[in-house]
Biopython code that builds the backbone (N, CA, C, O; Angstrom):
import numpy as np
from Bio.PDB.StructureBuilder import StructureBuilder

atoms = [
    (1, "UNK", "N", (82.186, -27.286, -2.579)),
    (1, "UNK", "CA", (80.946, -26.747, -3.073)),
    (1, "UNK", "C", (79.885, -27.849, -2.990)),
    (1, "UNK", "O", (80.154, -29.010, -3.294)),
    (2, "UNK", "N", (78.685, -27.467, -2.577)),
    (2, "UNK", "CA", (77.562, -28.400, -2.563)),
    (2, "UNK", "C", (76.815, -28.265, -3.883)),
    (2, "UNK", "O", (76.525, -27.159, -4.340)),
    (3, "UNK", "N", (76.504, -29.423, -4.494)),
    (3, "UNK", "CA", (75.837, -29.448, -5.793)),
    (3, "UNK", "C", (74.599, -30.322, -5.673)),
    (3, "UNK", "O", (74.699, -31.502, -5.338)),
    (4, "UNK", "N", (73.435, -29.748, -5.946)),
    (4, "UNK", "CA", (72.184, -30.496, -5.936)),
    (4, "UNK", "C", (71.849, -30.884, -7.367)),
    (4, "UNK", "O", (71.585, -30.025, -8.208)),
    (5, "UNK", "N", (71.861, -32.186, -7.637)),
    (5, "UNK", "CA", (71.549, -32.667, -8.986)),
    (5, "UNK", "C", (70.044, -32.753, -9.184)),
    (5, "UNK", "O", (69.322, -33.222, -8.304)),
    (6, "UNK", "N", (69.573, -32.301, -10.340)),
    (6, "UNK", "CA", (68.175, -32.541, -10.650)),
    (6, "UNK", "C", (68.058, -33.963, -11.197)),
    (6, "UNK", "O", (69.066, -34.638, -11.407)),
    (7, "UNK", "N", (66.845, -34.403, -11.422)),
    (7, "UNK", "CA", (66.609, -35.787, -11.824)),
    (7, "UNK", "C", (67.301, -36.119, -13.144)),
    (7, "UNK", "O", (67.916, -37.178, -13.271)),
    (8, "UNK", "N", (67.206, -35.231, -14.118)),
    (8, "UNK", "CA", (67.839, -35.497, -15.407)),
    (8, "UNK", "C", (69.355, -35.628, -15.273)),
    (8, "UNK", "O", (69.949, -36.565, -15.805)),
    (9, "UNK", "N", (69.971, -34.701, -14.572)),
    (9, "UNK", "CA", (71.427, -34.754, -14.403)),
    (9, "UNK", "C", (71.850, -36.043, -13.701)),
    (9, "UNK", "O", (72.858, -36.648, -14.065)),
    (10, "UNK", "N", (71.091, -36.456, -12.710)),
    (10, "UNK", "CA", (71.388, -37.701, -12.003)),
    (10, "UNK", "C", (71.317, -38.895, -12.946)),
    (10, "UNK", "O", (72.228, -39.722, -12.977)),
    (11, "UNK", "N", (70.238, -38.984, -13.712)),
    (11, "UNK", "CA", (70.082, -40.105, -14.643)),
    (11, "UNK", "C", (71.151, -40.086, -15.725)),
    (11, "UNK", "O", (71.671, -41.138, -16.098)),
    (12, "UNK", "N", (71.485, -38.911, -16.232)),
    (12, "UNK", "CA", (72.529, -38.805, -17.258)),
    (12, "UNK", "C", (73.878, -39.217, -16.697)),
    (12, "UNK", "O", (74.660, -39.878, -17.382)),
    (13, "UNK", "N", (74.158, -38.833, -15.455)),
    (13, "UNK", "CA", (75.423, -39.217, -14.828)),
    (13, "UNK", "C", (75.477, -40.736, -14.646)),
    (13, "UNK", "O", (76.476, -41.370, -14.986)),
    (14, "UNK", "N", (74.411, -41.311, -14.113)),
    (14, "UNK", "CA", (74.387, -42.754, -13.854)),
    (14, "UNK", "C", (74.460, -43.584, -15.127)),
    (14, "UNK", "O", (75.019, -44.681, -15.124)),
    (15, "UNK", "N", (73.897, -43.065, -16.216)),
    (15, "UNK", "CA", (73.893, -43.816, -17.480)),
    (15, "UNK", "C", (75.049, -43.413, -18.393)),
    (15, "UNK", "O", (75.158, -43.921, -19.509)),
    (16, "UNK", "N", (75.904, -42.515, -17.936)),
    (16, "UNK", "CA", (77.031, -42.012, -18.722)),
    (16, "UNK", "C", (76.565, -41.438, -20.057)),
    (16, "UNK", "O", (77.185, -41.659, -21.097)),
    (17, "UNK", "N", (75.460, -40.699, -20.005)),
    (17, "UNK", "CA", (74.865, -40.119, -21.208)),
    (17, "UNK", "C", (75.679, -38.927, -21.716)),
    (17, "UNK", "O", (76.246, -38.162, -20.936)),
    (18, "UNK", "N", (75.720, -38.795, -23.018)),
    (18, "UNK", "CA", (76.362, -37.653, -23.638)),
    (18, "UNK", "C", (75.598, -36.357, -23.421)),
    (18, "UNK", "O", (76.109, -35.276, -23.712)),
    (19, "UNK", "N", (74.372, -36.462, -22.908)),
    (19, "UNK", "CA", (73.572, -35.263, -22.646)),
    (19, "UNK", "C", (74.132, -34.419, -21.500)),
    (19, "UNK", "O", (73.864, -33.221, -21.412)),
    (20, "UNK", "N", (74.902, -35.049, -20.635)),
    (20, "UNK", "CA", (75.522, -34.316, -19.527)),
    (20, "UNK", "C", (76.817, -33.713, -20.050)),
    (20, "UNK", "O", (77.714, -34.441, -20.475)),
    (21, "UNK", "N", (76.918, -32.410, -20.022)),
    (21, "UNK", "CA", (78.078, -31.714, -20.568)),
    (21, "UNK", "C", (79.360, -31.967, -19.798)),
    (21, "UNK", "O", (79.356, -32.490, -18.683)),
    (22, "UNK", "N", (80.447, -31.581, -20.424)),
    (22, "UNK", "CA", (81.765, -31.787, -19.838)),
    (22, "UNK", "C", (81.952, -31.087, -18.509)),
    (22, "UNK", "O", (82.532, -31.656, -17.584)),
    (23, "UNK", "N", (81.469, -29.859, -18.399)),
    (23, "UNK", "CA", (81.606, -29.112, -17.145)),
    (23, "UNK", "C", (80.825, -29.807, -16.026)),
    (23, "UNK", "O", (81.303, -29.911, -14.896)),
    (24, "UNK", "N", (79.617, -30.280, -16.355)),
    (24, "UNK", "CA", (78.817, -31.005, -15.363)),
    (24, "UNK", "C", (79.514, -32.265, -14.895)),
    (24, "UNK", "O", (79.514, -32.576, -13.703)),
    (25, "UNK", "N", (80.108, -32.992, -15.829)),
    (25, "UNK", "CA", (80.844, -34.210, -15.471)),
    (25, "UNK", "C", (82.016, -33.892, -14.545)),
    (25, "UNK", "O", (82.260, -34.604, -13.571)),
    (26, "UNK", "N", (82.737, -32.819, -14.857)),
    (26, "UNK", "CA", (83.871, -32.418, -14.025)),
    (26, "UNK", "C", (83.428, -32.094, -12.607)),
    (26, "UNK", "O", (84.058, -32.510, -11.635)),
    (27, "UNK", "N", (82.342, -31.349, -12.502)),
    (27, "UNK", "CA", (81.848, -30.945, -11.179)),
    (27, "UNK", "C", (81.422, -32.155, -10.362)),
    (27, "UNK", "O", (81.770, -32.272, -9.187)),
    (28, "UNK", "N", (80.667, -33.055, -10.987)),
    (28, "UNK", "CA", (80.172, -34.237, -10.275)),
    (28, "UNK", "C", (81.326, -35.157, -9.875)),
    (28, "UNK", "O", (81.322, -35.714, -8.777)),
    (29, "UNK", "N", (82.306, -35.317, -10.754)),
    (29, "UNK", "CA", (83.416, -36.235, -10.498)),
    (29, "UNK", "C", (84.432, -35.699, -9.497)),
    (29, "UNK", "O", (85.221, -36.467, -8.948)),
    (30, "UNK", "N", (84.423, -34.402, -9.257)),
    (30, "UNK", "CA", (85.402, -33.793, -8.361)),
    (30, "UNK", "C", (85.097, -34.164, -6.908)),
    (30, "UNK", "O", (84.051, -33.779, -6.384)),
    (31, "UNK", "N", (85.986, -34.901, -6.253)),
    (31, "UNK", "CA", (85.723, -35.327, -4.872)),
    (31, "UNK", "C", (85.659, -34.167, -3.874)),
    (31, "UNK", "O", (85.233, -34.354, -2.734)),
    (32, "UNK", "N", (86.074, -32.984, -4.293)),
    (32, "UNK", "CA", (85.989, -31.822, -3.405)),
    (32, "UNK", "C", (84.564, -31.311, -3.267)),
    (32, "UNK", "O", (84.268, -30.519, -2.372)),
    (33, "UNK", "N", (83.675, -31.768, -4.158)),
    (33, "UNK", "CA", (82.291, -31.317, -4.146)),
    (33, "UNK", "C", (81.392, -32.326, -3.426)),
    (33, "UNK", "O", (81.577, -33.539, -3.536)),
    (34, "UNK", "N", (80.431, -31.800, -2.697)),
    (34, "UNK", "CA", (79.400, -32.640, -2.077)),
    (34, "UNK", "C", (78.240, -32.724, -3.054)),
    (34, "UNK", "O", (77.582, -31.720, -3.329)),
    (35, "UNK", "N", (77.983, -33.921, -3.583)),
    (35, "UNK", "CA", (76.909, -34.106, -4.553)),
    (35, "UNK", "C", (75.660, -34.553, -3.795)),
    (35, "UNK", "O", (75.670, -35.564, -3.093)),
    (36, "UNK", "N", (74.601, -33.789, -3.948)),
    (36, "UNK", "CA", (73.354, -34.045, -3.245)),
    (36, "UNK", "C", (72.266, -34.431, -4.244)),
    (36, "UNK", "O", (72.236, -33.945, -5.374)),
    (37, "UNK", "N", (71.377, -35.312, -3.800)),
    (37, "UNK", "CA", (70.233, -35.732, -4.604)),
    (37, "UNK", "C", (68.997, -35.636, -3.725)),
    (37, "UNK", "O", (68.976, -36.149, -2.606)),
    (38, "UNK", "N", (67.988, -34.986, -4.229)),
    (38, "UNK", "CA", (66.746, -34.826, -3.480)),
    (38, "UNK", "C", (65.986, -36.144, -3.414)),
    (38, "UNK", "O", (65.990, -36.921, -4.369)),
    (39, "UNK", "N", (65.346, -36.387, -2.299)),
    (39, "UNK", "CA", (64.480, -37.552, -2.168)),
    (39, "UNK", "C", (63.350, -37.492, -3.188)),
    (39, "UNK", "O", (62.820, -38.524, -3.599)),
    (40, "UNK", "N", (62.987, -36.286, -3.592)),
    (40, "UNK", "CA", (61.942, -36.116, -4.607)),
    (40, "UNK", "C", (62.412, -36.703, -5.939)),
    (40, "UNK", "O", (61.618, -37.314, -6.655)),
    (41, "UNK", "N", (63.684, -36.527, -6.277)),
    (41, "UNK", "CA", (64.215, -37.114, -7.510)),
    (41, "UNK", "C", (64.146, -38.635, -7.452)),
    (41, "UNK", "O", (63.785, -39.285, -8.433)),
    (42, "UNK", "N", (64.493, -39.195, -6.301)),
    (42, "UNK", "CA", (64.434, -40.649, -6.168)),
    (42, "UNK", "C", (63.005, -41.156, -6.276)),
    (42, "UNK", "O", (62.756, -42.202, -6.876)),
    (43, "UNK", "N", (62.082, -40.430, -5.705)),
    (43, "UNK", "CA", (60.667, -40.780, -5.806)),
    (43, "UNK", "C", (60.194, -40.684, -7.249)),
    (43, "UNK", "O", (59.470, -41.558, -7.727)),
    (44, "UNK", "N", (60.598, -39.632, -7.940)),
    (44, "UNK", "CA", (60.222, -39.461, -9.345)),
    (44, "UNK", "C", (60.744, -40.609, -10.197)),
    (44, "UNK", "O", (60.029, -41.114, -11.063)),
    (45, "UNK", "N", (61.972, -41.020, -9.960)),
    (45, "UNK", "CA", (62.546, -42.143, -10.701)),
    (45, "UNK", "C", (61.768, -43.419, -10.423)),
    (45, "UNK", "O", (61.471, -44.177, -11.346)),
    (46, "UNK", "N", (61.436, -43.664, -9.166)),
    (46, "UNK", "CA", (60.677, -44.868, -8.806)),
    (46, "UNK", "C", (59.318, -44.889, -9.498)),
    (46, "UNK", "O", (58.892, -45.933, -9.991)),
    (47, "UNK", "N", (58.638, -43.757, -9.540)),
    (47, "UNK", "CA", (57.332, -43.677, -10.207)),
    (47, "UNK", "C", (57.493, -43.950, -11.694)),
    (47, "UNK", "O", (56.714, -44.711, -12.267)),
    (48, "UNK", "N", (58.485, -43.345, -12.326)),
    (48, "UNK", "CA", (58.702, -43.530, -13.772)),
    (48, "UNK", "C", (59.017, -44.997, -14.100)),
    (48, "UNK", "O", (58.560, -45.517, -15.118)),
    (49, "UNK", "N", (59.785, -45.655, -13.249)),
    (49, "UNK", "CA", (60.071, -47.080, -13.459)),
    (49, "UNK", "C", (58.785, -47.894, -13.322)),
    (49, "UNK", "O", (58.503, -48.768, -14.143)),
    (50, "UNK", "N", (58.010, -47.599, -12.278)),
    (50, "UNK", "CA", (56.787, -48.355, -11.996)),
    (50, "UNK", "C", (55.765, -48.238, -13.117)),
    (50, "UNK", "O", (55.085, -49.215, -13.431)),
    (51, "UNK", "N", (55.642, -47.052, -13.734)),
    (51, "UNK", "CA", (54.640, -46.877, -14.793)),
    (51, "UNK", "C", (55.199, -47.177, -16.178)),
    (51, "UNK", "O", (54.497, -47.035, -17.179)),
    (52, "UNK", "N", (56.461, -47.592, -16.235)),
    (52, "UNK", "CA", (57.040, -48.019, -17.495)),
    (52, "UNK", "C", (57.597, -46.907, -18.374)),
    (52, "UNK", "O", (57.863, -47.131, -19.554)),
    (53, "UNK", "N", (57.776, -45.712, -17.819)),
    (53, "UNK", "CA", (58.321, -44.608, -18.610)),
    (53, "UNK", "C", (59.837, -44.487, -18.485)),
    (53, "UNK", "O", (60.456, -43.653, -19.145)),
    (54, "UNK", "N", (60.421, -45.314, -17.646)),
    (54, "UNK", "CA", (61.872, -45.321, -17.489)),
    (54, "UNK", "C", (62.311, -46.764, -17.369)),
    (54, "UNK", "O", (61.855, -47.497, -16.491)),
    (55, "UNK", "N", (63.196, -47.160, -18.255)),
    (55, "UNK", "CA", (63.719, -48.521, -18.231)),
    (55, "UNK", "C", (65.005, -48.506, -17.412)),
    (55, "UNK", "O", (66.039, -48.018, -17.867)),
    (56, "UNK", "N", (64.927, -49.042, -16.208)),
    (56, "UNK", "CA", (66.090, -49.050, -15.334)),
    (56, "UNK", "C", (66.016, -50.252, -14.406)),
    (56, "UNK", "O", (64.939, -50.750, -14.081)),
    (57, "UNK", "N", (67.173, -50.692, -13.998)),
    (57, "UNK", "CA", (67.273, -51.803, -13.051)),
    (57, "UNK", "C", (67.476, -51.207, -11.661)),
    (57, "UNK", "O", (68.601, -50.884, -11.278)),
    (58, "UNK", "N", (66.394, -51.063, -10.910)),
    (58, "UNK", "CA", (66.470, -50.433, -9.593)),
    (58, "UNK", "C", (67.337, -51.248, -8.625)),
    (58, "UNK", "O", (67.850, -50.690, -7.655)),
    (59, "UNK", "N", (67.511, -52.536, -8.861)),
    (59, "UNK", "CA", (68.309, -53.358, -7.951)),
    (59, "UNK", "C", (69.789, -52.955, -8.003)),
    (59, "UNK", "O", (70.535, -53.250, -7.070)),
    (60, "UNK", "N", (70.222, -52.286, -9.080)),
    (60, "UNK", "CA", (71.611, -51.843, -9.177)),
    (60, "UNK", "C", (71.895, -50.703, -8.219)),
    (60, "UNK", "O", (73.053, -50.418, -7.915)),
    (61, "UNK", "N", (70.846, -50.049, -7.742)),
    (61, "UNK", "CA", (71.022, -48.900, -6.846)),
    (61, "UNK", "C", (71.134, -49.323, -5.394)),
    (61, "UNK", "O", (71.463, -48.500, -4.539)),
    (62, "UNK", "N", (70.872, -50.563, -5.101)),
    (62, "UNK", "CA", (70.875, -51.034, -3.704)),
    (62, "UNK", "C", (72.255, -51.380, -3.232)),
    (62, "UNK", "O", (72.429, -51.790, -2.084)),
]
sb = StructureBuilder()
sb.init_structure("model")
sb.init_model(0)
sb.init_chain("A")
sb.init_seg("    ")
for serial, (resi, resn, name, xyz) in enumerate(atoms, 1):
    if name == "N":
        sb.init_residue(resn, " ", resi, " ")
    sb.init_atom(name, np.array(xyz, "f"), 0.0, 1.0, " ", f" {name:<3s}", serial, name[0])
structure = sb.get_structure()
């Protein structure tokens, strides 16, 4: 199954947030699924980091 993560789900997964439910975690962690992320989500994250609305270490993503 192909799964397109929205920006919140991506950030919750990367930060191991409790906001991402158990079913979502199972789906993302299942290697049988193709997990997709939109370039728009990556752009949104970059903008939020640049304007100080998201505290993240972008170098960890490289």
